[in-house]
Biopython code that builds the backbone (N, CA, C, O; Angstrom):
import numpy as np
from Bio.PDB.StructureBuilder import StructureBuilder

atoms = [
    (1, "UNK", "N", (21.233, -217.884, -216.373)),
    (1, "UNK", "CA", (22.143, -217.287, -215.417)),
    (1, "UNK", "C", (23.586, -217.457, -215.884)),
    (1, "UNK", "O", (24.395, -216.535, -215.769)),
    (2, "UNK", "N", (23.908, -218.651, -216.417)),
    (2, "UNK", "CA", (25.264, -218.895, -216.895)),
    (2, "UNK", "C", (25.601, -217.941, -218.047)),
    (2, "UNK", "O", (26.717, -217.430, -218.128)),
    (3, "UNK", "N", (24.636, -217.708, -218.928)),
    (3, "UNK", "CA", (24.868, -216.817, -220.060)),
    (3, "UNK", "C", (25.181, -215.394, -219.581)),
    (3, "UNK", "O", (26.040, -214.714, -220.144)),
    (4, "UNK", "N", (24.482, -214.961, -218.549)),
    (4, "UNK", "CA", (24.704, -213.634, -218.003)),
    (4, "UNK", "C", (26.107, -213.526, -217.413)),
    (4, "UNK", "O", (26.802, -212.536, -217.641)),
    (5, "UNK", "N", (26.517, -214.521, -216.669)),
    (5, "UNK", "CA", (27.852, -214.518, -216.072)),
    (5, "UNK", "C", (28.945, -214.533, -217.141)),
    (5, "UNK", "O", (29.961, -213.851, -217.010)),
    (6, "UNK", "N", (28.727, -215.311, -218.192)),
    (6, "UNK", "CA", (29.691, -215.368, -219.280)),
    (6, "UNK", "C", (29.758, -214.002, -219.981)),
    (6, "UNK", "O", (30.843, -213.527, -220.317)),
    (7, "UNK", "N", (28.616, -213.389, -220.194)),
    (7, "UNK", "CA", (28.569, -212.081, -220.835)),
    (7, "UNK", "C", (29.304, -211.030, -219.999)),
    (7, "UNK", "O", (30.065, -210.227, -220.540)),
    (8, "UNK", "N", (29.079, -211.035, -218.703)),
    (8, "UNK", "CA", (29.760, -210.097, -217.812)),
    (8, "UNK", "C", (31.265, -210.355, -217.812)),
    (8, "UNK", "O", (32.063, -209.419, -217.859)),
    (9, "UNK", "N", (31.642, -211.615, -217.761)),
    (9, "UNK", "CA", (33.062, -211.972, -217.742)),
    (9, "UNK", "C", (33.768, -211.539, -219.025)),
    (9, "UNK", "O", (34.947, -211.185, -218.992)),
    (10, "UNK", "N", (33.068, -211.563, -220.141)),
    (10, "UNK", "CA", (33.673, -211.178, -221.415)),
    (10, "UNK", "C", (33.717, -209.659, -221.620)),
    (10, "UNK", "O", (34.649, -209.153, -222.244)),
    (11, "UNK", "N", (32.737, -208.936, -221.111)),
    (11, "UNK", "CA", (32.683, -207.492, -221.358)),
    (11, "UNK", "C", (33.399, -206.661, -220.299)),
    (11, "UNK", "O", (33.788, -205.529, -220.586)),
    (12, "UNK", "N", (33.582, -207.167, -219.112)),
    (12, "UNK", "CA", (34.230, -206.394, -218.044)),
    (12, "UNK", "C", (35.646, -205.955, -218.422)),
    (12, "UNK", "O", (35.980, -204.786, -218.230)),
    (13, "UNK", "N", (36.492, -206.843, -218.951)),
    (13, "UNK", "CA", (37.843, -206.389, -219.318)),
    (13, "UNK", "C", (37.836, -205.303, -220.400)),
    (13, "UNK", "O", (38.696, -204.422, -220.389)),
    (14, "UNK", "N", (36.894, -205.354, -221.318)),
    (14, "UNK", "CA", (36.809, -204.338, -222.366)),
    (14, "UNK", "C", (36.445, -202.977, -221.784)),
    (14, "UNK", "O", (36.999, -201.954, -222.189)),
    (15, "UNK", "N", (35.517, -202.967, -220.839)),
    (15, "UNK", "CA", (35.111, -201.716, -220.210)),
    (15, "UNK", "C", (36.267, -201.124, -219.405)),
    (15, "UNK", "O", (36.484, -199.913, -219.424)),
    (16, "UNK", "N", (36.996, -201.969, -218.709)),
    (16, "UNK", "CA", (38.133, -201.498, -217.914)),
    (16, "UNK", "C", (39.231, -200.973, -218.834)),
    (16, "UNK", "O", (39.870, -199.971, -218.515)),
    (17, "UNK", "N", (39.457, -201.620, -219.950)),
    (17, "UNK", "CA", (40.486, -201.197, -220.893)),
    (17, "UNK", "C", (40.139, -199.847, -221.499)),
    (17, "UNK", "O", (41.022, -199.006, -221.666)),
    (18, "UNK", "N", (38.884, -199.620, -221.829)),
    (18, "UNK", "CA", (38.456, -198.339, -222.395)),
    (18, "UNK", "C", (38.638, -197.215, -221.382)),
    (18, "UNK", "O", (39.085, -196.126, -221.741)),
    (19, "UNK", "N", (38.299, -197.467, -220.124)),
    (19, "UNK", "CA", (38.472, -196.467, -219.072)),
    (19, "UNK", "C", (39.936, -196.148, -218.879)),
    (19, "UNK", "O", (40.303, -194.982, -218.729)),
    (20, "UNK", "N", (40.781, -197.169, -218.880)),
    (20, "UNK", "CA", (42.220, -196.975, -218.714)),
    (20, "UNK", "C", (42.801, -196.175, -219.873)),
    (20, "UNK", "O", (43.680, -195.339, -219.664)),
    (21, "UNK", "N", (42.333, -196.413, -221.065)),
    (21, "UNK", "CA", (42.828, -195.690, -222.242)),
    (21, "UNK", "C", (42.486, -194.216, -222.146)),
    (21, "UNK", "O", (43.306, -193.368, -222.499)),
    (22, "UNK", "N", (41.281, -193.892, -221.669)),
    (22, "UNK", "CA", (40.895, -192.492, -221.508)),
    (22, "UNK", "C", (41.756, -191.811, -220.458)),
    (22, "UNK", "O", (42.186, -190.674, -220.655)),
    (23, "UNK", "N", (42.012, -192.481, -219.357)),
    (23, "UNK", "CA", (42.831, -191.923, -218.291)),
    (23, "UNK", "C", (44.261, -191.728, -218.760)),
    (23, "UNK", "O", (44.884, -190.723, -218.418)),
    (24, "UNK", "N", (44.788, -192.647, -219.521)),
    (24, "UNK", "CA", (46.163, -192.569, -219.983)),
    (24, "UNK", "C", (46.360, -191.418, -220.963)),
    (24, "UNK", "O", (47.464, -190.884, -221.061)),
    (25, "UNK", "N", (45.328, -191.028, -221.681)),
    (25, "UNK", "CA", (45.449, -189.965, -222.666)),
    (25, "UNK", "C", (45.532, -188.587, -222.035)),
    (25, "UNK", "O", (46.116, -187.680, -222.629)),
    (26, "UNK", "N", (44.969, -188.403, -220.861)),
    (26, "UNK", "CA", (44.967, -187.098, -220.206)),
    (26, "UNK", "C", (46.259, -186.926, -219.422)),
    (26, "UNK", "O", (46.489, -187.624, -218.434)),
    (27, "UNK", "N", (47.100, -186.000, -219.860)),
    (27, "UNK", "CA", (48.343, -185.733, -219.161)),
    (27, "UNK", "C", (48.152, -184.532, -218.248)),
    (27, "UNK", "O", (47.446, -183.579, -218.580)),
    (28, "UNK", "N", (48.793, -184.600, -217.100)),
    (28, "UNK", "CA", (48.781, -183.432, -216.231)),
    (28, "UNK", "C", (49.740, -182.400, -216.803)),
    (28, "UNK", "O", (50.512, -182.698, -217.714)),
    (29, "UNK", "N", (49.690, -181.201, -216.273)),
    (29, "UNK", "CA", (50.589, -180.146, -216.738)),
    (29, "UNK", "C", (52.043, -180.550, -216.515)),
    (29, "UNK", "O", (52.900, -180.298, -217.361)),
    (30, "UNK", "N", (52.315, -181.180, -215.369)),
    (30, "UNK", "CA", (53.682, -181.601, -215.061)),
    (30, "UNK", "C", (54.153, -182.681, -216.031)),
    (30, "UNK", "O", (55.306, -182.669, -216.460)),
    (31, "UNK", "N", (53.269, -183.612, -216.376)),
    (31, "UNK", "CA", (53.641, -184.660, -217.325)),
    (31, "UNK", "C", (53.913, -184.069, -218.703)),
    (31, "UNK", "O", (54.841, -184.484, -219.397)),
    (32, "UNK", "N", (53.103, -183.106, -219.084)),
    (32, "UNK", "CA", (53.302, -182.446, -220.367)),
    (32, "UNK", "C", (54.630, -181.695, -220.385)),
    (32, "UNK", "O", (55.357, -181.720, -221.378)),
    (33, "UNK", "N", (54.932, -181.031, -219.281)),
    (33, "UNK", "CA", (56.188, -180.292, -219.175)),
    (33, "UNK", "C", (57.369, -181.259, -219.243)),
    (33, "UNK", "O", (58.378, -180.970, -219.888)),
    (34, "UNK", "N", (57.241, -182.404, -218.578)),
    (34, "UNK", "CA", (58.298, -183.417, -218.583)),
    (34, "UNK", "C", (58.554, -183.913, -220.000)),
    (34, "UNK", "O", (59.706, -184.080, -220.400)),
    (35, "UNK", "N", (57.490, -184.147, -220.759)),
    (35, "UNK", "CA", (57.622, -184.594, -222.143)),
    (35, "UNK", "C", (58.371, -183.560, -222.972)),
    (35, "UNK", "O", (59.271, -183.900, -223.739)),
    (36, "UNK", "N", (57.993, -182.294, -222.811)),
    (36, "UNK", "CA", (58.636, -181.215, -223.554)),
    (36, "UNK", "C", (60.114, -181.105, -223.184)),
    (36, "UNK", "O", (60.970, -180.989, -224.061)),
    (37, "UNK", "N", (60.412, -181.143, -221.885)),
    (37, "UNK", "CA", (61.805, -181.027, -221.436)),
    (37, "UNK", "C", (62.641, -182.209, -221.921)),
    (37, "UNK", "O", (63.802, -182.032, -222.290)),
    (38, "UNK", "N", (62.071, -183.398, -221.925)),
    (38, "UNK", "CA", (62.789, -184.580, -222.425)),
    (38, "UNK", "C", (63.162, -184.409, -223.891)),
    (38, "UNK", "O", (64.265, -184.766, -224.303)),
    (39, "UNK", "N", (62.238, -183.863, -224.675)),
    (39, "UNK", "CA", (62.522, -183.636, -226.097)),
    (39, "UNK", "C", (63.636, -182.607, -226.260)),
    (39, "UNK", "O", (64.530, -182.772, -227.090)),
    (40, "UNK", "N", (63.572, -181.545, -225.459)),
    (40, "UNK", "CA", (64.574, -180.485, -225.552)),
    (40, "UNK", "C", (65.941, -180.943, -225.054)),
    (40, "UNK", "O", (66.966, -180.417, -225.489)),
    (41, "UNK", "N", (65.965, -181.916, -224.149)),
    (41, "UNK", "CA", (67.235, -182.394, -223.600)),
    (41, "UNK", "C", (68.078, -183.068, -224.665)),
    (41, "UNK", "O", (69.306, -183.081, -224.582)),
    (42, "UNK", "N", (67.418, -183.624, -225.660)),
    (42, "UNK", "CA", (68.115, -184.230, -226.794)),
    (42, "UNK", "C", (69.173, -185.236, -226.386)),
    (42, "UNK", "O", (68.871, -186.209, -225.694)),
    (43, "UNK", "N", (70.411, -185.014, -226.808)),
    (43, "UNK", "CA", (71.492, -185.963, -226.573)),
    (43, "UNK", "C", (72.299, -185.704, -225.311)),
    (43, "UNK", "O", (73.355, -186.308, -225.122)),
    (44, "UNK", "N", (71.824, -184.818, -224.446)),
    (44, "UNK", "CA", (72.556, -184.543, -223.206)),
    (44, "UNK", "C", (72.571, -185.787, -222.331)),
    (44, "UNK", "O", (71.616, -186.563, -222.325)),
    (45, "UNK", "N", (73.661, -185.973, -221.591)),
    (45, "UNK", "CA", (73.782, -187.155, -220.723)),
    (45, "UNK", "C", (74.378, -186.762, -219.385)),
    (45, "UNK", "O", (75.024, -185.723, -219.249)),
    (46, "UNK", "N", (74.144, -187.617, -218.403)),
    (46, "UNK", "CA", (74.766, -187.462, -217.094)),
    (46, "UNK", "C", (74.383, -186.175, -216.379)),
    (46, "UNK", "O", (73.220, -185.769, -216.367)),
    (47, "UNK", "N", (75.395, -185.540, -215.780)),
    (47, "UNK", "CA", (75.171, -184.334, -214.982)),
    (47, "UNK", "C", (74.627, -183.182, -215.818)),
    (47, "UNK", "O", (73.834, -182.374, -215.334)),
    (48, "UNK", "N", (75.057, -183.111, -217.076)),
    (48, "UNK", "CA", (74.572, -182.055, -217.956)),
    (48, "UNK", "C", (73.056, -182.190, -218.143)),
    (48, "UNK", "O", (72.326, -181.200, -218.104)),
    (49, "UNK", "N", (72.595, -183.426, -218.345)),
    (49, "UNK", "CA", (71.157, -183.672, -218.525)),
    (49, "UNK", "C", (70.392, -183.361, -217.241)),
    (49, "UNK", "O", (69.332, -182.736, -217.282)),
    (50, "UNK", "N", (70.928, -183.797, -216.101)),
    (50, "UNK", "CA", (70.270, -183.535, -214.814)),
    (50, "UNK", "C", (70.095, -182.039, -214.592)),
    (50, "UNK", "O", (69.023, -181.581, -214.196)),
    (51, "UNK", "N", (71.156, -181.284, -214.849)),
    (51, "UNK", "CA", (71.099, -179.836, -214.653)),
    (51, "UNK", "C", (70.087, -179.203, -215.605)),
    (51, "UNK", "O", (69.317, -178.327, -215.212)),
    (52, "UNK", "N", (70.097, -179.651, -216.851)),
    (52, "UNK", "CA", (69.153, -179.113, -217.834)),
    (52, "UNK", "C", (67.716, -179.406, -217.423)),
    (52, "UNK", "O", (66.863, -178.519, -217.460)),
    (53, "UNK", "N", (67.445, -180.649, -217.030)),
    (53, "UNK", "CA", (66.086, -181.046, -216.656)),
    (53, "UNK", "C", (65.604, -180.268, -215.428)),
    (53, "UNK", "O", (64.445, -179.857, -215.363)),
    (54, "UNK", "N", (66.487, -180.073, -214.472)),
    (54, "UNK", "CA", (66.113, -179.333, -213.269)),
    (54, "UNK", "C", (65.703, -177.911, -213.637)),
    (54, "UNK", "O", (64.680, -177.411, -213.167)),
    (55, "UNK", "N", (66.498, -177.269, -214.469)),
    (55, "UNK", "CA", (66.209, -175.902, -214.899)),
    (55, "UNK", "C", (64.931, -175.864, -215.735)),
    (55, "UNK", "O", (64.073, -175.007, -215.529)),
    (56, "UNK", "N", (64.814, -176.784, -216.664)),
    (56, "UNK", "CA", (63.662, -176.816, -217.560)),
    (56, "UNK", "C", (62.360, -177.048, -216.795)),
    (56, "UNK", "O", (61.368, -176.362, -217.038)),
    (57, "UNK", "N", (62.359, -177.999, -215.886)),
    (57, "UNK", "CA", (61.135, -178.340, -215.159)),
    (57, "UNK", "C", (60.729, -177.260, -214.162)),
    (57, "UNK", "O", (59.547, -177.134, -213.842)),
    (58, "UNK", "N", (61.677, -176.488, -213.672)),
    (58, "UNK", "CA", (61.328, -175.456, -212.702)),
    (58, "UNK", "C", (60.991, -174.128, -213.364)),
    (58, "UNK", "O", (60.493, -173.219, -212.700)),
    (59, "UNK", "N", (61.253, -174.002, -214.655)),
    (59, "UNK", "CA", (61.001, -172.748, -215.374)),
    (59, "UNK", "C", (59.511, -172.536, -215.600)),
    (59, "UNK", "O", (58.747, -173.488, -215.755)),
    (60, "UNK", "N", (59.117, -171.274, -215.615)),
    (60, "UNK", "CA", (57.736, -170.922, -215.924)),
    (60, "UNK", "C", (57.523, -171.037, -217.430)),
    (60, "UNK", "O", (58.435, -170.731, -218.199)),
    (61, "UNK", "N", (56.343, -171.469, -217.868)),
    (61, "UNK", "CA", (56.083, -171.574, -219.295)),
    (61, "UNK", "C", (56.164, -170.212, -219.983)),
    (61, "UNK", "O", (55.786, -169.192, -219.407)),
    (62, "UNK", "N", (56.646, -170.208, -221.183)),
    (62, "UNK", "CA", (56.817, -168.982, -221.944)),
    (62, "UNK", "C", (55.514, -168.578, -222.621)),
    (62, "UNK", "O", (55.286, -167.393, -222.865)),
    (63, "UNK", "N", (54.664, -169.540, -222.926)),
    (63, "UNK", "CA", (53.476, -169.255, -223.731)),
    (63, "UNK", "C", (52.414, -168.409, -223.038)),
    (63, "UNK", "O", (51.514, -167.902, -223.706)),
    (64, "UNK", "N", (52.489, -168.243, -221.734)),
    (64, "UNK", "CA", (51.563, -167.373, -221.024)),
    (64, "UNK", "C", (50.259, -168.014, -220.605)),
    (64, "UNK", "O", (49.441, -167.365, -219.953)),
    (65, "UNK", "N", (50.037, -169.278, -220.961)),
    (65, "UNK", "CA", (48.779, -169.919, -220.570)),
    (65, "UNK", "C", (48.644, -169.992, -219.064)),
    (65, "UNK", "O", (47.573, -169.711, -218.527)),
    (66, "UNK", "N", (49.707, -170.363, -218.372)),
    (66, "UNK", "CA", (49.637, -170.486, -216.923)),
    (66, "UNK", "C", (49.416, -169.111, -216.298)),
    (66, "UNK", "O", (48.656, -168.979, -215.339)),
    (67, "UNK", "N", (50.075, -168.093, -216.836)),
    (67, "UNK", "CA", (49.886, -166.746, -216.316)),
    (67, "UNK", "C", (48.420, -166.337, -216.446)),
    (67, "UNK", "O", (47.857, -165.760, -215.516)),
    (68, "UNK", "N", (47.805, -166.626, -217.574)),
    (68, "UNK", "CA", (46.398, -166.292, -217.786)),
    (68, "UNK", "C", (45.515, -167.079, -216.823)),
    (68, "UNK", "O", (44.547, -166.539, -216.288)),
    (69, "UNK", "N", (45.838, -168.339, -216.601)),
    (69, "UNK", "CA", (45.051, -169.154, -215.671)),
    (69, "UNK", "C", (45.163, -168.604, -214.254)),
    (69, "UNK", "O", (44.181, -168.584, -213.512)),
    (70, "UNK", "N", (46.350, -168.162, -213.882)),
    (70, "UNK", "CA", (46.545, -167.585, -212.554)),
    (70, "UNK", "C", (45.752, -166.290, -212.409)),
    (70, "UNK", "O", (45.153, -166.040, -211.363)),
    (71, "UNK", "N", (45.749, -165.467, -213.457)),
    (71, "UNK", "CA", (44.945, -164.239, -213.438)),
    (71, "UNK", "C", (43.481, -164.588, -213.210)),
    (71, "UNK", "O", (42.800, -163.969, -212.392)),
    (72, "UNK", "N", (43.010, -165.591, -213.946)),
    (72, "UNK", "CA", (41.609, -165.988, -213.857)),
    (72, "UNK", "C", (41.271, -166.453, -212.440)),
    (72, "UNK", "O", (40.224, -166.094, -211.900)),
    (73, "UNK", "N", (42.151, -167.244, -211.843)),
    (73, "UNK", "CA", (41.920, -167.721, -210.475)),
    (73, "UNK", "C", (41.829, -166.556, -209.509)),
    (73, "UNK", "O", (40.921, -166.486, -208.681)),
    (74, "UNK", "N", (42.783, -165.641, -209.625)),
    (74, "UNK", "CA", (42.816, -164.491, -208.718)),
    (74, "UNK", "C", (41.573, -163.631, -208.892)),
    (74, "UNK", "O", (40.949, -163.234, -207.908)),
    (75, "UNK", "N", (41.214, -163.345, -210.125)),
    (75, "UNK", "CA", (40.039, -162.507, -210.381)),
    (75, "UNK", "C", (38.750, -163.197, -209.930)),
    (75, "UNK", "O", (37.859, -162.547, -209.384)),
    (76, "UNK", "N", (38.647, -164.498, -210.154)),
    (76, "UNK", "CA", (37.465, -165.242, -209.690)),
    (76, "UNK", "C", (37.332, -165.146, -208.182)),
    (76, "UNK", "O", (36.243, -164.938, -207.648)),
    (77, "UNK", "N", (38.460, -165.303, -207.507)),
    (77, "UNK", "CA", (38.460, -165.236, -206.043)),
    (77, "UNK", "C", (38.041, -163.841, -205.589)),
    (77, "UNK", "O", (37.235, -163.693, -204.670)),
    (78, "UNK", "N", (38.597, -162.821, -206.241)),
    (78, "UNK", "CA", (38.286, -161.436, -205.881)),
    (78, "UNK", "C", (36.841, -161.057, -206.222)),
    (78, "UNK", "O", (36.256, -160.190, -205.573)),
    (79, "UNK", "N", (36.275, -161.700, -207.227)),
    (79, "UNK", "CA", (34.904, -161.386, -207.632)),
    (79, "UNK", "C", (33.907, -161.743, -206.545)),
    (79, "UNK", "O", (32.837, -161.142, -206.451)),
    (80, "UNK", "N", (34.260, -162.716, -205.731)),
    (80, "UNK", "CA", (33.413, -163.091, -204.600)),
    (80, "UNK", "C", (32.016, -163.490, -205.003)),
    (80, "UNK", "O", (31.825, -164.382, -205.829)),
    (81, "UNK", "N", (31.031, -162.820, -204.410)),
    (81, "UNK", "CA", (29.629, -163.204, -204.616)),
    (81, "UNK", "C", (28.938, -162.363, -205.683)),
    (81, "UNK", "O", (27.721, -162.456, -205.843)),
    (82, "UNK", "N", (29.680, -161.555, -206.407)),
    (82, "UNK", "CA", (29.075, -160.757, -207.482)),
    (82, "UNK", "C", (28.423, -161.679, -208.507)),
    (82, "UNK", "O", (28.902, -162.785, -208.758)),
    (83, "UNK", "N", (27.329, -161.211, -209.092)),
    (83, "UNK", "CA", (26.621, -162.025, -210.084)),
    (83, "UNK", "C", (26.231, -161.179, -211.276)),
    (83, "UNK", "O", (26.177, -159.951, -211.198)),
    (84, "UNK", "N", (25.961, -161.851, -212.375)),
    (84, "UNK", "CA", (25.434, -161.199, -213.569)),
    (84, "UNK", "C", (26.364, -160.176, -214.182)),
    (84, "UNK", "O", (27.570, -160.394, -214.301)),
    (85, "UNK", "N", (25.775, -159.047, -214.570)),
    (85, "UNK", "CA", (26.527, -157.993, -215.256)),
    (85, "UNK", "C", (27.615, -157.404, -214.369)),
    (85, "UNK", "O", (28.688, -157.042, -214.851)),
    (86, "UNK", "N", (27.337, -157.308, -213.077)),
    (86, "UNK", "CA", (28.336, -156.763, -212.146)),
    (86, "UNK", "C", (29.586, -157.642, -212.139)),
    (86, "UNK", "O", (30.707, -157.134, -212.174)),
    (87, "UNK", "N", (29.393, -158.949, -212.095)),
    (87, "UNK", "CA", (30.523, -159.885, -212.108)),
    (87, "UNK", "C", (31.276, -159.807, -213.441)),
    (87, "UNK", "O", (32.506, -159.783, -213.475)),
    (88, "UNK", "N", (30.515, -159.768, -214.531)),
    (88, "UNK", "CA", (31.113, -159.713, -215.861)),
    (88, "UNK", "C", (31.997, -158.471, -216.000)),
    (88, "UNK", "O", (33.117, -158.554, -216.506)),
    (89, "UNK", "N", (31.492, -157.330, -215.553)),
    (89, "UNK", "CA", (32.249, -156.080, -215.630)),
    (89, "UNK", "C", (33.488, -156.146, -214.749)),
    (89, "UNK", "O", (34.565, -155.707, -215.152)),
    (90, "UNK", "N", (33.336, -156.696, -213.541)),
    (90, "UNK", "CA", (34.478, -156.818, -212.634)),
    (90, "UNK", "C", (35.557, -157.712, -213.235)),
    (90, "UNK", "O", (36.739, -157.369, -213.205)),
    (91, "UNK", "N", (35.155, -158.853, -213.778)),
    (91, "UNK", "CA", (36.119, -159.795, -214.350)),
    (91, "UNK", "C", (36.844, -159.174, -215.537)),
    (91, "UNK", "O", (38.052, -159.357, -215.689)),
    (92, "UNK", "N", (36.128, -158.449, -216.370)),
    (92, "UNK", "CA", (36.747, -157.814, -217.529)),
    (92, "UNK", "C", (37.829, -156.825, -217.082)),
    (92, "UNK", "O", (38.946, -156.821, -217.599)),
    (93, "UNK", "N", (37.467, -155.999, -216.120)),
    (93, "UNK", "CA", (38.424, -155.001, -215.615)),
    (93, "UNK", "C", (39.613, -155.680, -214.917)),
    (93, "UNK", "O", (40.764, -155.292, -215.118)),
    (94, "UNK", "N", (39.326, -156.672, -214.116)),
    (94, "UNK", "CA", (40.376, -157.366, -213.371)),
    (94, "UNK", "C", (41.367, -158.057, -214.301)),
    (94, "UNK", "O", (42.578, -157.965, -214.099)),
    (95, "UNK", "N", (40.860, -158.745, -215.314)),
    (95, "UNK", "CA", (41.736, -159.461, -216.234)),
    (95, "UNK", "C", (42.580, -158.517, -217.101)),
    (95, "UNK", "O", (43.687, -158.867, -217.511)),
    (96, "UNK", "N", (42.057, -157.335, -217.371)),
    (96, "UNK", "CA", (42.801, -156.374, -218.174)),
    (96, "UNK", "C", (43.935, -155.722, -217.386)),
    (96, "UNK", "O", (45.007, -155.463, -217.933)),
    (97, "UNK", "N", (43.697, -155.460, -216.108)),
    (97, "UNK", "CA", (44.731, -154.763, -215.344)),
    (97, "UNK", "C", (45.795, -155.694, -214.779)),
    (97, "UNK", "O", (46.914, -155.251, -214.524)),
    (98, "UNK", "N", (45.484, -156.956, -214.579)),
    (98, "UNK", "CA", (46.475, -157.889, -214.010)),
    (98, "UNK", "C", (47.374, -158.364, -215.051)),
    (98, "UNK", "O", (48.275, -159.156, -214.774)),
]
sb = StructureBuilder()
sb.init_structure("model")
sb.init_model(0)
sb.init_chain("A")
sb.init_seg("    ")
for serial, (resi, resn, name, xyz) in enumerate(atoms, 1):
    if name == "N":
        sb.init_residue(resn, " ", resi, " ")
    sb.init_atom(name, np.array(xyz, "f"), 0.0, 1.0, " ", f" {name:<3s}", serial, name[0])
structure = sb.get_structure()
């Protein structure tokens, strides 16, 4: 019994550390945007930096990924209960026109 308790006591921190490392690696979209804006802010300081960060963080991404994700959400919602080929055809048409 003592060996089991010692084994658990030694391995529990390692398991928790591995889980924490995985969680720390996944950034949210906002965190990713913050990282990008911080890099772009460069040597700006004070009010100039605040104004830049406010503008940068509120701006829509230029790369279009978010726009595509929004299209997908809207089309999925509009597709409703369609299934199979009917859904596939609807999604194709919806994504092309939006």
